[in-house]
Structures are given as C-alpha cells and as structure tokens.
Steps between C-alpha positions, in 0.01 A plus 500: 500500500636844407476742790635839613864479604403683817317186610804285450745735656302602800476126599862451434602803722268391780623134504863585437586339178584639146346419167704453186410743222626305189533655147334323211532544121243268332195278579717201597688694765164623638395131511811404708417775761148356562636128500776587760257699717232224485750228577628693806172648601660844482395851374690628206564835346542486115712788389495632142761757403434797298734365252288201412358540147145372536375575846134447403585144395663432841180622669294264292731212589463588867130498481511162312734335770288666778208299390715183505627576844225694680635414839816698446519853642687689228560872416581607132733786537652752273869511594695824445226681319625782286217760525142572572369384163671161538347451858154596367517260212608208722213580731278470188652171425414364840827540700429503870808701592717762330842638582593848383884525510622858501781425758772638266336839503519774771295433803234764417459382141481133620217603745303708244493212235429238750209684662323520158521126456392420872183722451411338179576136617327522831177620328511165319577285802856441393799517734809703429871448575741790492880515542703759689879468493626335189595140442768479218605210275441408144207633288206513746486869552208688361554784256634831642332828447614509138354154431844343468573159643856397601591137475860552639577360844461764775596448869273613770681785665464605859297801400259272315445271796163551685488680847222456740433878486462501131288185501257650754465823302447313171231290649335812649492672165425223265273251682651195330409160650835344511858637476807390312817609680871496410722336755767349289341253258541535126306387197682224313831365613719683756835637397627428843414322827139603597504725815147558621426754755272314726523758786364761253224258408394454845494870570280558197273224616452663841426823341245418241163314513473346154661164367863537376624377177854386392601521135803324349510216745651236260849381580491658850540158669253306698638627834438862401164429360394332832622815682286725268199290604600525869533869473141531399502505117159380361593496120813381336549544128704229361555393137857503362602197702186312384571596145855379521395162648249457216771580239738250666226224481457576126873502437543146676225368289645625183845361592358163587271431196645530147141484366366775730150636437419871554195430702675266727780764550244751610330250720839432680559875539166551655567204738814661628326835531219354709730278716707802603177713556377228731824504695467872573125459578594248771798721619263799544246305717209553262422130466177364656341846557161429359 
C-alpha cells in the first residue's frame, strides 16, 4: 500500500529504527523493493531521482506492485527534486512524498523555494523532505540558481555541514516534514575513510522535532550505519552500494556462462541488488514492523 512517508517515518522515529530509502530506475527494481519488504515484513521507501527519464512509468509500476503486495507499507518518493514544477508533476503522478533539494543555494533562497513546495504538497496530502547543509559526492546535486548541474565530485566542507541552530531555523521557516542533514556522508563512493560526525547528529536530533534523514550512506560501513540509527536517524538513503552489488552479480554471471543471456544477466543483477537491500533493511531494524 502506497502511503505518506510521514506515516512510515513517524513510526520509525517513535520505535527507534530507520527505514531504507532505496533508489529505483525501472519496473523490475520497484518489484524487488516490494518483494524484499514483503519477505521481511518491513516498510520501504522507494526513491526516484530527478535524473530518472520516465518518472510517470515508475509511478505506474509502483501502483502495479502495490496491488500485488497490498500488505507492504511503502512510500513513493521524489529524491532530489529540482524545482517546484517537478514536485507538482510527481504529485500528479501519484508520488506520496517529494524532496526539494536546494541545499547548494544560500539559506534564504533554499527556504524560499522549499516553502513554495511545502505549501503546494501539503494541500495535496503529500509529505515534503528538505535539506539544509549540503551532502556532496557525485552527480546527485540539484541544479544551481542558473539551472546548471555539476557531475564532478565535491567534498562536503565544514561550512556545508548542518548545525542545530540552522536546522531549527530552517524547520521553523519551511515546515518540511523530515530533514536531510549533512554530517559527513557523501553520495557515491568516498574518496577517503568516512568520518561521520555523530555528536553533531545527536545535537541536531535533540534540537528538532521531525524525523532526520541521512543521504549518501553507501560504503559508510555497517558499524557507522548502526550508529546512525542509534543516534535517532529515521530514514537512510542508500543506493550506490546496492547498485555495485547488482553489477557484481551480473559480471560473475557473464564470466561463468559463455552463452549468457541478456535477461538472465539482468535477473542476476536484480538479485544482487535485492540481497544487499535486505541486508541493510535488517541492519536498520525495520524488519517485522508490520
């Protein structure tokens, strides 16, 4: 059942576990999210990046698999939405959550643009995720004020890390339902040993009253991910590590079968993607939550 992300995250925050937000790119990857959630009796957040070509098709696939797995509490979420128009279009398609990512802009501009989306989405019963502070990495940053997208790797600087004071003010001015914060994670692979600021995360958690979100969790290590949950994170975005595992499964299949078939290669890739997804769902404590 597709429901508001608010309902999923409020329960997670109350019961002290986190929910994996997993990016998808086609109907089969959506299917694997529902399968994994059903097998583990877990909620799931299905992320669709603003870079996906046919986001309406993904919404249709989610509705199809929702009917096959009506017991699964799932949110269909726009991840790193570029602008107001994209958020409005996704709501029209049936997404139950939208993220507007203006974290690379100055604070006042981030607030102004996010507020517009919040007003529109809340009128439609759709939850909104915002980001203050800026999580760097490869290619997952929304366009800047000129509409340009940078695909170069960017480190998250100290100035871009989220502070409790800024988080409180951002929530006060925007009214977002959950908040993505920058505490040292990065999109894609790290260029160095991950150093996550758990003390900062705990301070933000004490200061705000909405569920917290961590982006760029892949390759952070299970121990660090468990600490994120222990510090009160309710939503953890994780994809690159799943995608790499799926690719490894496909490569092994191609290397082992001289008469490899394209559909079996894809099947193996999705198997690896799903298995790694289920590993993190168990790690985050979201299994057996419905």
